[in-house]
C-alpha positions in Angstrom: 18.0 -23.1 -14.1 16.5 -26.3 -15.7 12.5 -25.2 -17.2 11.4 -28.5 -15.4 12.7 -27.1 -11.8 11.0 -23.7 -12.8 7.8 -25.6 -13.4 7.9 -28.0 -10.5 4.6 -26.3 -8.4 3.0 -25.8 -11.9 0.5 -28.5 -13.9 1.3 -28.3 -17.3 1.4 -29.7 -20.9 4.3 -29.5 -23.1 3.0 -28.3 -26.6 6.2 -28.4 -28.0 10.1 -28.5 -27.5 11.3 -30.0 -23.9 11.2 -29.2 -20.0 15.0 -30.2 -19.5 16.3 -26.9 -21.1 18.4 -23.8 -19.7 16.7 -20.8 -18.6 18.6 -18.0 -18.0 15.8 -15.7 -16.7 11.9 -15.3 -16.5 9.9 -12.4 -17.8 6.4 -11.0 -19.0 7.3 -8.2 -20.6 8.3 -8.3 -24.0 10.2 -4.6 -24.2 13.2 -6.6 -21.7 16.1 -8.8 -23.0 14.8 -12.2 -23.7 17.6 -14.6 -25.0 17.3 -18.0 -23.4 14.6 -16.6 -20.8 11.1 -18.6 -20.3 8.2 -15.9 -21.7 5.1 -16.1 -20.1 2.0 -14.9 -21.4 -0.1 -12.7 -18.8 -3.6 -12.0 -19.7 -4.0 -8.6 -17.8 -6.1 -5.6 -17.2 -5.5 -4.0 -20.0 -3.2 -6.1 -22.5 -3.1 -9.7 -23.5 0.5 -11.4 -23.1 0.1 -13.9 -26.0 -0.3 -11.3 -28.5 3.2 -10.8 -27.7 4.6 -14.5 -28.3 6.0 -14.1 -31.8 8.0 -11.5 -30.4 9.3 -13.5 -27.4 10.5 -16.0 -29.8 11.8 -13.4 -32.1 14.4 -11.7 -29.4 15.4 -15.1 -28.7 13.1 -16.6 -25.6 13.9 -20.4 -25.2 10.4 -21.1 -23.9 6.8 -19.7 -24.0 4.0 -20.2 -21.8 0.4 -19.9 -22.4 -3.0 -21.1 -21.3 -4.5 -20.7 -24.8 -3.5 -21.9 -27.8 -0.9 -19.7 -29.9 -0.2 -21.2 -33.3 2.6 -20.4 -36.2 5.6 -21.7 -33.9 5.7 -25.3 -35.1 8.5 -24.7 -37.3 11.0 -22.6 -34.7 13.2 -24.3 -32.2 11.1 -22.8 -29.1 9.3 -24.8 -26.7 5.7 -24.1 -25.5 4.3 -25.2 -22.2 0.5 -25.1 -21.4 -0.7 -23.9 -18.4 -4.4 -23.6 -17.0 -3.5 -20.1 -15.5 -0.2 -18.0 -16.7 -0.6 -15.4 -13.5 -0.3 -17.9 -11.1 2.5 -19.8 -13.4 4.2 -16.8 -13.5 4.5 -16.9 -9.1 5.3 -20.3 -9.0 8.1 -20.0 -11.5 9.5 -16.6 -10.2 9.5 -18.0 -6.7 11.5 -21.5 -7.8 13.7 -19.1 -9.9 14.9 -17.6 -6.5 14.9 -20.9 -4.5 11.4 -19.8 -2.6 13.1 -17.0 -0.2 9.3 -16.9 1.4 10.3 -20.7 3.5 13.4 -19.0 4.8 11.3 -16.2 6.5 8.5 -15.4 8.3 6.2 -14.0 6.3 3.7 -11.4 7.4 0.9 -10.5 5.1 -1.4 -7.0 5.4 -4.5 -6.8 3.6 -8.1 -4.5 4.2 -8.8 -1.2 2.2 -7.6 1.1 4.9 -4.4 0.6 7.3 -2.3 -1.2 5.5 1.0 0.8 5.1 0.6 2.1 8.6 -0.1 -1.2 9.7 3.2 -2.9 8.2 5.0 0.1 9.5 4.0 -0.6 12.7 4.5 -4.1 12.4 8.5 -3.0 10.9 9.0 -1.1 13.6 7.9 -2.8 16.6 10.3 -6.4 15.1 12.9 -3.4 14.0 13.0 -2.1 17.5 13.0 -5.9 19.2 16.4 -6.5 17.3 14.6 -8.6 14.9 15.7 -7.6 11.1 13.1 -7.6 9.0 12.3 -6.3 5.7 9.4 -4.6 4.2 6.8 -4.4 1.1 3.9 -1.9 0.6 2.5 1.0 -1.4 6.1 3.8 -0.5 8.7 1.4 -0.2 10.4 -1.5 -0.2 13.1 -1.8 3.1 15.4 -4.5 2.7 18.5 -3.6 5.1 19.4 0.0 4.8 18.2 -0.1 1.4 14.4 1.3 0.5 13.6 1.1 -3.0 10.6 3.7 -4.3 7.1 1.5 -4.8 5.5 1.3 -8.4 3.0 -1.0 -7.1 1.5 -1.9 -3.4 2.2 -5.7 -4.0 4.8 -6.0 -6.6 4.5 -8.6 -9.6 5.3 -11.9 -8.7 8.9 -12.2 -10.0 10.1 -8.7 -8.2 8.2 -9.7 -5.0 10.4 -12.7 -5.0 13.2 -10.6 -5.7 13.0 -8.9 -2.8 12.3 -12.0 -0.5 15.5 -13.5 -1.9 17.8 -9.9 -1.4 15.8 -9.9 2.6 17.4 -13.2 3.4 20.9 -12.7 1.4 20.9 -9.7 4.1 20.4 -11.2 6.9 16.4 -10.7 7.5 14.7 -13.4 9.1 11.1 -11.6 8.9 9.7 -9.9 5.9 5.9 -7.5 6.5 4.0 -7.0 3.2 1.0 -4.9 2.3 -1.4 -7.7 0.2 -3.1 -5.5 -2.2 -6.7 -7.2 -3.8 -4.8 -6.7 -6.8 -2.1 -8.4 -6.1 -4.5 -11.4 -4.8 -6.7 -11.3 -8.0 -3.5 -11.4 -10.5 -1.8 -13.9 -8.3 1.8 -12.1 -7.2 1.4 -14.0 -3.9 0.4 -17.0 -5.0 3.4 -19.2 -4.9 3.6 -18.0 -1.1 2.1 -19.2 2.4 2.2 -16.9 4.7 2.9 -17.5 8.6 -0.2 -15.1 8.8 -2.3 -13.3 7.3 -3.5 -9.9 9.1 -7.5 -8.5 7.6 -7.9 -4.8 8.6 -10.7 -3.4 7.8 -13.3 -3.3 3.9 -15.1 -0.6 2.3 -16.6 0.0 -1.1 -13.2 1.0 -2.6 -11.2 -0.1 -5.7 -14.7 -1.0 -7.8 -13.8 -0.1 -11.6 -13.2 -1.4 -15.5 -9.7 -2.2 -14.3 -10.1 -2.5 -10.5 -13.3 -5.0 -9.3 -15.9 -5.6 -11.3 -18.4 -5.4 -8.0 -17.8 -5.8 -4.4 -18.2 -9.4 -4.5 -15.0 -9.7 -6.5 -13.1 -7.3 -4.6 -14.2 -9.5 -0.8 -13.4 -12.6 -3.0 -10.0 -11.7 -4.2 -9.3 -10.4 0.1 -10.1 -13.5 1.1 -7.7 -15.3 -0.5 -4.9 -14.3 1.7 -6.8 -16.5 4.9 -6.4 -20.0 2.3 -2.8 -19.3 1.9 -1.7 -18.3 5.6 -1.1 -20.3 8.8 -2.4 -17.8 10.9 -4.9 -15.1 10.8 -5.6 -11.7 12.8 -8.3 -10.1 12.0 -10.8 -7.6 12.8 -14.0 -8.8 14.2 -15.2 -5.3 14.3 -15.8 -5.4 10.4 -18.9 -5.9 8.9 -17.5 -8.0 6.3 -15.6 -10.4 8.4 -17.0 -13.7 8.3 -17.0 -13.0 4.0 -13.4 -12.7 4.2 -12.9 -15.3 6.2 -15.2 -18.1 4.3 -13.4 -21.0 3.4 -10.5 -20.1 5.5 -7.8 -23.3 6.1 -5.9 -20.7 8.7 -6.4 -20.6 12.7 -7.5 -17.4 13.4 -7.9 -15.1 16.3 -9.8 -11.6 16.7 -9.4 -8.4 17.1 -11.6 -5.7 18.2 -13.0 -3.0 20.6 -15.4 -5.4 22.3 -14.7 -7.7 24.4 -15.5 -11.1 23.1 -12.1 -11.0 20.8 -8.9 -12.4 21.6 -7.7 -8.7 22.2 -9.4 -5.5 22.7 -9.0 -2.1 23.5 -10.7 -0.1 26.5 -10.1 3.1 27.6 -9.5 5.2 24.4 -8.4 8.9 25.4 -6.9 11.4 22.8 -4.0 13.8 24.2 -2.5 16.7 21.7 1.1 18.0 23.0 3.0 21.1 20.6 3.3 18.9 17.5 1.9 16.5 18.5 -1.2 14.5 18.1 -2.1 10.7 19.7 -4.3 8.1 21.1 -3.7 6.2 23.9 -5.7 3.1 25.2 -5.5 0.0 27.2 -5.1 -3.4 25.7 -6.8 -6.0 26.9 -7.7 -9.8 26.5 -4.7 -11.9 25.8 -2.4 -9.3 26.9 -2.3 -6.1 29.5 -1.1 -3.1 28.3 -0.7 0.5 28.4 -0.4 2.2 24.7 0.3 5.5 24.0 0.6 5.7 19.8 2.0 9.5 18.9 -0.4 9.5 15.7 -4.2 10.8 16.0 -7.6 8.4 15.1 -9.6 5.3 16.8 -9.1 3.6 13.3 -4.9 3.7 14.4 -5.9 1.9 17.8 -7.4 -0.9 15.5 -4.2 -0.6 13.7 -2.1 -1.2 16.6 -4.0 -3.9 18.1 -2.8 -6.0 14.8 0.7 -5.5 15.7 -0.1 -6.7 19.4 -1.8 -9.4 18.9 0.7 -10.5 16.2 4.1 -9.9 19.1 2.3 -12.5 21.3 3.4 -15.4 18.3 6.8 -13.4 18.5 10.2 -13.4 20.0 9.3 -9.3 21.3 9.1 -8.6 24.9 6.0 -6.7 25.8 8.2 -3.3 26.8 10.1 -3.4 23.2 6.1 -3.4 21.8 4.8 -0.6 23.6 8.0 1.3 23.6 8.2 0.9 19.4 4.3 1.9 19.4 4.8 4.8 21.2 7.5 6.0 18.6 6.1 5.2 15.4 5.7 7.2 12.8 4.6 6.1 8.7 5.8 8.8 5.8 2.9 10.6 4.2 0.5 9.2 6.9 -1.2 12.0 9.3 3.0 12.9 9.2 3.3 15.8 11.2 6.0 18.2 10.1 7.3 20.5 13.4 7.2 24.3 12.9 7.7 27.0 15.0 4.8 28.6 14.9 2.1 28.1 16.7 -0.1 25.8 14.1 -0.3 22.2 13.4 1.3 21.0 10.0 0.7 17.8 8.6 1.2 15.9 5.5 -1.4 12.8 4.6 -1.9 10.5 1.5 -6.0 11.4 1.5 -6.7 11.2 -2.3 -10.1 10.4 -2.4 -13.3 10.9 -1.1 -13.5 8.1 1.8 -10.1 9.3 3.2 -10.2 12.4 2.8 -13.7 12.6 5.1 -11.8 9.8 7.7 -9.0 12.3 8.2 -10.8 15.4 8.3 -13.1 13.9 10.6 -10.7 12.2 12.6 -8.6 16.0 13.3 -12.0 17.6 14.2 -12.5 15.6 17.2 -9.2 17.8 18.8 -11.0 20.9 18.6 -8.6 22.8 16.1 -9.3 27.0 15.9 -9.6 25.9 12.0 -8.4 23.3 10.0 -7.0 24.2 6.9 -7.0 21.5 3.8 -5.1 22.3 0.8 -5.8 19.6 -1.7 -5.7 19.0 -5.8 -6.7 15.8 -7.6 -5.0 13.6 -10.0 -5.2 14.1 -13.7 -6.9 11.4 -16.2 -8.8 9.9 -13.0 -12.4 10.3 -12.6 -14.3 13.2 -12.3 -16.5 12.3 -10.0 -13.3 12.3 -6.9 -13.0 15.7 -7.8 -16.8 16.9 -6.9 -16.4 14.4 -4.0 -13.4 15.8 -2.5 -14.4 19.5 -3.3 -17.5 18.8 -1.1 -16.5 17.0 1.9 -13.5 19.4 2.2 -16.2 22.5 2.0 -18.3 21.0 4.5 -15.6 19.6 6.9 -12.8 22.3 6.7 -13.0 26.0 7.4 -11.0 26.9 4.4 -10.0 24.9 1.3 -6.4 26.0 -0.4 -7.5 24.1 -4.2 -4.0 23.7 -5.8 -2.7 21.0 -8.2 -1.7 17.4 -7.4 -0.5 15.1 -10.5 -2.2 16.9 -13.4 -0.5 14.0 -15.6 -1.5 15.3 -19.1 -4.7 17.8 -18.3 -4.8 21.1 -17.4 -4.6 22.0 -14.0 -6.6 24.7 -14.0 -9.4 22.3 -15.6 -8.7 19.8 -12.7 -8.9 22.7 -10.3 -12.4 23.8 -12.1 -13.3 20.4 -11.5 -12.9 20.2 -8.1 -14.7 24.1 -7.4 -17.8 22.5 -9.0 -17.7 20.5 -5.4 -16.4 23.1 -3.4 -19.4 25.1 -3.9 -21.8 22.6 -2.6 -21.0 22.8 0.5 -20.6 26.1 3.3 -16.7 27.0 3.4 -14.5 29.3 2.2 -11.9 28.7 -0.3 -8.8 30.3 -2.3 -7.4 29.2 -5.8 -3.9 28.5 -5.9 -2.7 26.5 -9.1 0.7 26.5 -8.2 1.6 23.8 -5.5 4.5 25.4 -3.7 2.9 28.9 -3.8 -0.4 27.0 -1.8 1.8 25.5 0.8 3.7 29.0 1.9 0.4 31.0 1.6 -1.3 28.1 4.2 1.7 28.9 6.8 2.3 32.0 6.2 -2.1 33.0 6.9 -2.1 29.7 9.9 -3.4 31.3 12.9 -3.0 30.1 16.4 -4.7 27.2 17.2 -4.7 26.2 13.4 -4.3 22.4 11.9 -3.0 23.0 8.5 -3.3 19.5 6.3 -1.7 18.8 3.2 -3.6 16.3 1.6 -2.9 14.3 -1.7 0.5 13.6 -2.3 1.8 11.8 1.0 4.9 9.6 0.6 5.6 10.9 -2.8 8.6 12.8 -4.1 7.7 14.0 -7.5 4.6 16.0 -9.3 4.2 14.1 -13.0 3.4 16.8 -15.2 3.0 15.7 -19.1 4.3 12.3 -18.4 7.6 13.7 -16.8 8.0 13.3 -12.7 9.5 16.1 -11.1 11.3 16.1 -7.8 8.8 17.9 -5.5 8.6 16.6 -1.8 6.3 18.6 0.6 9.1 18.2 3.3 11.4 20.4 1.1 9.2 22.6 0.5 8.1 23.6 3.8 12.1 23.8 5.3 12.5 26.0 2.4 9.6 28.1 3.5 10.9 28.1 6.9 14.2 28.9 6.3 13.7 31.8 3.7 11.1 32.8 7.1 14.5 33.0 9.0 13.2 30.0 11.3 15.9 26.9 9.7 19.8 27.5 10.0 
């Protein structure tokens, strides 16, 4: 492909060389094979790609795209392209390289602090159930046809994102639903796309820090970018930040929530509980008239379902298919109930910070369990404050906390557990420390009493444990099955 074709959506200046040259690939990683490629220098959160320009030239890059001056290239046969923002250029070039696949799909982007994963799976499940072949990109995985690809980022880098979208088109997908993170928007990973639908779930103070967002203002500003690059916005009117997120929007807007002043709203919200099932049911009103039953608990999941309901009015989905699909929705690692033969409820959830753990335990307490047994650990090489906060929350909201290991990374598990214990002892609940996560899960299952809710928090969809830079296989579902088999409860 000609370099000038890759740059067709980018304003640029030719510093040296020519744009009428053949390019075989695009890369922003100097460790990749770079012969005849266009190397784009990205100034990221921790590394400035401009420092690798010379290495890229030596490895055979045919063109180098920069946003600041680089020197020492004048005597070499390499094209230098200057742009205002290499992050945007990388996204636009990636879209061009893969033939603008988003234009061949109905694209649905979901952003917000919480609920992105559940909402995308709800939408994906509904569309698939209705016979509309749909791809998914998110925190857990990318789904393209029958292929499931584990995710490294909630929103992939622009090149990977465009590659997935092209694969979806080639696979026969007509729809693509994806999580759009604030980091994905900040670093322009979706910059070359106009979404058909943008969805906003909610916003809370999170992701503020040196490697994420400098403050809440920047966080909100990044989220708001989605509504300047979509045709229709479906947003939560009940959220306190909604008008800030919509500031400067260029899309048509539809609202959902719990008040009758919005386009789609829920009434008659009721909890229900069956054997090995917690759920919530409600009536959807406004531009629809539906009785809805969700096999996952929490009012926040009513909000998530309302997004799918509002969206489907624009799509060829019957209301019967919509209701049936929502009645069977399940998201791996998000309030995922694992069926066990005992008289207790066993749940796996990704809650791995104070905010999500408090939300989880608050929701479960509403179902009046006999006891809540909360098993969790904290990741290594992360803030100690998270450990103190999660420990205190679990101690105050669970009847028994089982402190164990999560992903210790390069820290010693007992050091992390000791930090969690500091927070635990500020609360009123009892606790036990079992560093080996498998043994901790076994302890919970063997000591569960009738009416208990046993919560395995922190790992969720993850099927590994990271220790000293190595990811070892560890899927809690497999562990549970092994324990049940040893107990003689499985064939």
